[in-house]
C-alpha positions as CSV (number, residue, x, y, z in Angstrom):
1,M,-194.3,-45.9,150.6
2,T,-191.1,-47.2,152.6
3,G,-190.6,-50.8,151.4
4,Q,-192.2,-49.7,147.9
5,K,-191.1,-52.3,145.3
6,I,-191.1,-50.7,141.9
7,L,-190.6,-52.6,138.5
8,V,-189.5,-50.7,135.1
9,I,-190.2,-52.8,132.0
10,G,-187.4,-52.1,129.9
11,A,-184.0,-49.9,130.2
12,G,-183.9,-48.7,126.9
13,E,-183.7,-44.9,126.0
14,L,-186.5,-44.0,128.3
15,G,-186.5,-46.5,130.7
16,Y,-183.1,-45.9,131.5
17,Q,-184.1,-42.5,132.6
18,V,-186.8,-43.3,134.9
19,L,-184.9,-46.0,136.6
20,R,-182.1,-43.7,137.5
21,F,-184.2,-40.9,139.0
22,L,-186.2,-43.4,140.7
23,V,-183.2,-44.6,142.4
24,A,-182.0,-41.3,143.2
25,H,-185.1,-39.7,144.5
26,P,-185.0,-38.5,148.2
27,R,-188.2,-40.3,149.0
28,M,-187.0,-44.0,147.4
29,K,-186.8,-46.0,150.3
30,G,-187.6,-49.5,148.8
31,T,-186.0,-51.4,145.4
32,V,-186.4,-50.2,141.8
33,S,-186.0,-53.3,139.3
34,S,-185.8,-53.7,135.7
35,L,-187.4,-56.3,133.7
36,L,-184.9,-57.6,131.0
37,R,-184.9,-60.5,128.6
38,P,-182.6,-63.3,130.3
39,S,-180.2,-63.0,126.9
40,S,-179.7,-59.3,127.6
41,I,-178.8,-60.0,131.0
42,S,-176.5,-62.7,130.3
43,S,-174.9,-61.2,127.1
44,T,-171.3,-61.3,126.2
45,S,-171.7,-58.3,123.9
46,P,-169.3,-55.6,125.3
47,S,-172.0,-52.8,125.0
48,K,-174.7,-54.7,126.6
49,Q,-172.2,-55.9,129.4
50,K,-171.4,-51.9,130.2
51,E,-175.2,-51.1,130.1
52,I,-175.8,-54.0,132.7
53,E,-172.9,-53.1,134.7
54,N,-174.5,-49.5,135.1
55,L,-177.7,-50.7,135.9
56,R,-176.2,-52.9,138.6
57,K,-174.1,-49.5,139.5
58,L,-177.0,-47.6,140.1
59,G,-178.3,-50.5,142.4
60,I,-181.1,-51.6,140.2
61,Q,-182.0,-55.2,140.4
62,L,-182.3,-57.4,137.5
63,V,-185.4,-59.5,136.8
64,P,-185.4,-62.0,133.9
65,G,-188.8,-61.9,131.5
66,D,-189.2,-61.7,127.9
67,I,-192.6,-59.8,127.4
68,L,-192.8,-61.5,123.9
69,Q,-192.1,-65.1,124.6
70,D,-193.5,-65.1,128.2
71,S,-197.4,-65.7,128.6
72,E,-199.5,-63.6,130.3
73,T,-199.9,-66.1,133.1
74,E,-196.0,-66.1,133.4
75,L,-195.6,-62.0,133.4
76,A,-198.3,-61.9,136.1
77,S,-196.3,-64.0,138.6
78,V,-193.4,-61.8,138.2
79,F,-195.3,-58.3,138.4
80,A,-197.2,-59.6,141.4
81,L,-194.0,-59.4,143.5
82,F,-194.0,-55.6,142.9
83,D,-196.4,-52.8,144.1
84,T,-195.8,-50.4,141.2
85,V,-195.1,-51.3,137.5
86,I,-194.1,-49.1,134.5
87,G,-193.8,-49.7,131.1
88,C,-191.0,-48.2,129.3
89,T,-190.9,-51.0,125.9
90,G,-192.3,-48.5,123.4
91,F,-193.7,-49.7,120.1
92,V,-190.9,-51.9,119.0
93,S,-192.1,-55.0,121.0
94,G,-194.9,-55.0,118.6
95,P,-198.5,-55.4,118.0
96,N,-200.4,-56.8,121.2
97,T,-197.7,-56.4,123.4
98,Q,-199.1,-53.3,125.7
99,I,-202.4,-55.1,125.9
100,K,-200.8,-58.4,127.2
101,L,-198.5,-56.6,129.6
102,T,-201.7,-54.5,130.7
103,Q,-203.8,-57.9,131.3
104,A,-200.8,-59.5,133.1
105,V,-200.7,-56.4,135.4
106,L,-204.5,-56.6,136.2
107,K,-204.5,-60.3,136.9
108,A,-201.1,-59.5,139.0
109,G,-203.3,-57.5,141.1
110,V,-200.7,-54.8,141.0
111,T,-201.5,-51.6,143.2
112,R,-200.2,-48.9,140.9
113,F,-199.6,-49.1,137.1
114,I,-197.8,-46.6,134.7
115,P,-198.3,-48.4,131.0
116,W,-196.4,-47.6,128.0
117,Q,-198.7,-44.2,127.0
118,F,-195.4,-41.8,127.0
119,G,-196.8,-40.2,123.9
120,V,-199.6,-38.1,122.4
121,D,-203.1,-37.8,123.4
122,Y,-204.6,-41.2,122.2
123,D,-208.0,-40.1,123.3
124,L,-208.4,-37.3,121.2
125,I,-206.8,-38.7,118.0
126,G,-209.2,-41.5,118.3
127,R,-209.6,-45.1,116.6
128,G,-208.8,-45.2,112.9
129,S,-205.8,-42.9,112.7
130,P,-203.0,-43.2,109.9
131,Q,-201.3,-45.1,112.8
132,D,-202.8,-48.1,113.4
133,L,-200.5,-49.1,116.6
134,F,-202.4,-46.3,118.2
135,D,-205.9,-48.0,118.4
136,E,-204.3,-50.9,121.0
137,Q,-203.2,-47.8,123.2
138,L,-207.2,-47.0,123.3
139,D,-207.7,-50.7,124.2
140,V,-204.9,-50.5,127.1
141,R,-207.4,-47.4,128.5
142,D,-210.5,-49.1,127.7
143,L,-209.6,-52.3,129.8
144,L,-207.7,-49.7,132.5
145,R,-211.0,-47.8,132.9
146,S,-213.1,-51.0,133.2
147,Q,-211.7,-51.8,136.6
148,S,-211.0,-50.6,139.9
149,K,-208.5,-52.7,141.5
150,T,-205.3,-51.2,139.9
151,S,-205.0,-47.5,140.2
152,W,-203.2,-45.9,136.9
153,L,-201.5,-43.1,135.5
154,I,-200.9,-42.3,131.7
155,I,-198.4,-39.7,131.2
156,S,-198.6,-37.9,128.2
157,T,-195.5,-36.3,127.0
158,G,-195.7,-35.7,123.2
159,M,-192.9,-36.4,121.0
160,F,-189.2,-37.0,122.6
161,T,-187.6,-33.8,121.7
162,S,-184.5,-35.7,119.6
163,F,-187.1,-37.3,117.5
164,L,-188.2,-33.7,116.0
165,F,-184.8,-33.1,114.7
166,E,-183.7,-36.7,113.7
167,P,-183.2,-36.8,110.0
168,S,-184.9,-40.0,109.4
169,F,-187.9,-38.4,110.8
170,G,-187.7,-35.8,107.9
171,V,-188.8,-32.6,109.5
172,V,-184.8,-31.5,110.2
173,D,-182.7,-32.5,107.3
174,L,-179.3,-30.3,108.0
175,K,-177.7,-32.2,105.0
176,N,-180.0,-30.7,102.6
177,D,-180.1,-27.7,104.7
178,T,-184.4,-28.2,104.7
179,V,-187.2,-28.2,107.1
180,Q,-190.2,-29.8,106.5
181,A,-193.7,-29.0,107.8
182,L,-196.2,-32.4,108.3
183,G,-199.7,-30.9,107.4
184,D,-199.1,-27.1,107.8
185,W,-196.6,-24.4,108.9
186,E,-198.8,-23.5,112.0
187,N,-199.4,-27.3,113.3
188,R,-198.1,-27.7,116.7
189,V,-196.3,-30.5,118.4
190,T,-195.4,-30.8,121.9
191,V,-191.8,-32.1,122.8
192,T,-190.0,-33.7,126.0
193,T,-186.8,-34.9,126.3
194,P,-186.3,-38.6,128.0
195,E,-184.5,-37.2,131.1
196,D,-187.2,-34.7,132.1
197,I,-189.8,-37.7,131.2
198,G,-187.8,-39.8,133.6
199,K,-187.7,-37.0,136.4
200,M,-191.1,-36.1,136.3
201,T,-192.2,-39.9,136.2
202,A,-189.9,-40.4,139.1
203,E,-191.6,-37.6,141.0
204,M,-195.3,-38.8,140.2
205,V,-194.2,-42.6,141.4
206,L,-192.7,-41.3,145.0
207,G,-193.7,-37.7,145.4
208,E,-196.3,-37.1,147.9
209,E,-199.1,-35.6,145.5
210,F,-200.1,-39.5,144.1
211,Y,-198.9,-41.4,147.7
212,G,-200.6,-44.5,147.7
213,A,-202.7,-44.2,144.5
214,F,-202.4,-42.7,141.2
215,P,-205.6,-40.7,139.8
216,C,-206.3,-42.8,137.3
217,K,-206.2,-40.6,134.5
218,P,-203.8,-38.6,131.8
219,I,-201.9,-36.4,132.8
220,F,-199.9,-34.0,130.6
221,I,-196.6,-32.8,130.5
222,G,-193.8,-30.9,128.2
223,G,-190.7,-29.1,127.5
224,D,-192.1,-27.3,124.4
225,T,-194.8,-26.7,122.2
226,I,-193.5,-25.1,119.0
227,T,-195.1,-24.8,115.4
228,Y,-193.2,-26.2,112.2
229,N,-192.7,-22.4,111.5
230,E,-190.9,-22.1,114.8
231,V,-188.8,-25.3,114.2
232,A,-187.6,-23.8,111.1
233,Q,-186.9,-20.4,112.7
234,L,-184.8,-21.9,115.5
235,V,-183.0,-24.1,113.1
236,E,-181.7,-21.3,111.1
237,K,-180.9,-19.4,114.3
238,V,-178.9,-22.1,115.6
239,V,-176.8,-23.2,112.5
240,G,-176.9,-19.9,111.3
241,R,-178.1,-20.6,107.7
242,Q,-181.2,-20.3,106.1
243,M,-183.2,-23.3,105.8
244,K,-185.4,-24.5,102.4
245,R,-189.0,-25.1,103.8
246,T,-191.4,-27.8,102.2
247,V,-194.8,-28.9,103.5
248,M,-195.8,-32.5,103.6
249,S,-199.8,-32.2,103.0
250,V,-202.1,-34.5,104.6
251,E,-203.2,-35.2,100.9
252,E,-199.9,-36.1,99.8
253,T,-199.3,-38.0,103.1
254,Q,-202.5,-40.2,102.2
255,A,-201.4,-40.8,98.7
256,R,-198.0,-42.2,99.8
257,L,-199.9,-44.5,102.6
258,S,-202.2,-45.8,99.9
259,K,-199.3,-46.9,98.2
260,D,-197.0,-48.1,100.9
261,P,-199.6,-48.8,103.5
262,E,-197.2,-50.8,106.0
263,N,-194.5,-47.5,106.1
264,G,-194.3,-46.6,109.4
265,L,-192.5,-43.2,108.9
266,I,-195.4,-42.1,106.8
267,K,-198.2,-43.3,109.5
268,Y,-196.5,-40.9,111.8
269,W,-196.5,-38.2,109.1
270,G,-200.4,-38.8,109.1
271,V,-200.8,-38.1,112.6
272,F,-198.9,-35.1,113.1
273,G,-200.0,-33.8,109.7
274,Q,-203.6,-34.0,111.0
275,G,-202.0,-31.7,114.0
276,R,-205.1,-33.0,116.3
277,G,-204.1,-34.6,119.9
278,V,-200.3,-34.0,119.8
279,A,-200.0,-30.9,121.2
280,W,-201.0,-29.1,124.3
281,D,-200.4,-25.5,126.0
282,L,-197.7,-25.5,128.2
283,S,-199.5,-23.4,130.7
284,E,-201.7,-26.7,131.6
285,T,-199.0,-29.1,131.7
286,W,-198.4,-30.7,135.2
287,N,-194.5,-29.6,135.2
288,Q,-195.2,-25.9,134.7
289,Q,-198.1,-25.8,137.3
290,R,-195.6,-27.3,139.8
291,G,-192.7,-25.0,138.9
292,M,-191.0,-27.7,137.1
293,N,-188.5,-26.8,134.4
294,A,-187.8,-28.9,131.3
295,V,-185.6,-28.6,128.5
296,T,-187.0,-26.2,125.5
297,A,-186.6,-27.6,121.6
298,E,-184.4,-24.5,121.2
299,E,-182.0,-25.5,124.2
300,W,-182.0,-28.8,122.9
301,A,-181.1,-27.6,119.6
302,R,-178.2,-25.6,120.9
303,Q,-176.6,-28.6,122.6
304,N,-177.0,-31.2,120.0
305,L,-177.2,-29.6,116.5
306,R,-174.0,-29.4,114.3
């Protein structure tokens, strides 16, 4: 692992955490780089300049590349310079991007690959779910499973903890003192903070367990697994007032989606309302089995809810 060259695609909410935990890992002996759009690296925006300066202060090398505009061959020529590639761009990059990145990684002959699959159990959810972007995640898995040259690892994290409490997601609405369950009050959801994901990803990449090669399978981590009923209870406990409770049923979600089929939020409500593949027992997670503590939903709420 000495001389390991690691490339993280993106440096956003999750990418930054992965980068900073990689460079801080005691076994990090090589280089850590971040693939960023040339326009981001040379931006004159004060906020963007600050982000770039923070990366440089961490000792992260900046590699120009555009995952949307560059061809698969152009991306492969960049990826070929690295031993490990980690995708941290999310769905904001649009459809077909994740499959293009995976094809470029395989064409480059990268030794180890972690694709952007930091989320739910796409295998269990299956094809044809309310969120059509998930089908591409299954295409990525099929492609990885069909080859043996590049070892890979999928890290299933559940939802970002902050997103569960984000007003725009529609579950916790403190402005109107409302908590809305998706599907049913006893439906569960697994959540993990980006910081914890970054820490665990760095350990999987640089720790002894996966030294040299990844196990070519999904691994599940989690900070908390919680029902919507428990979400309502902890919000009431943290903010000190009672919440009104509503339910967004599967049937209502389907009706809304039929009227507004391109609404991304309703697509997510549909997936989480079905309650399949979006939660797992914490006792079975990689981190708990190795004694790695992670931030719970209540701990996050106490630190962040007002």
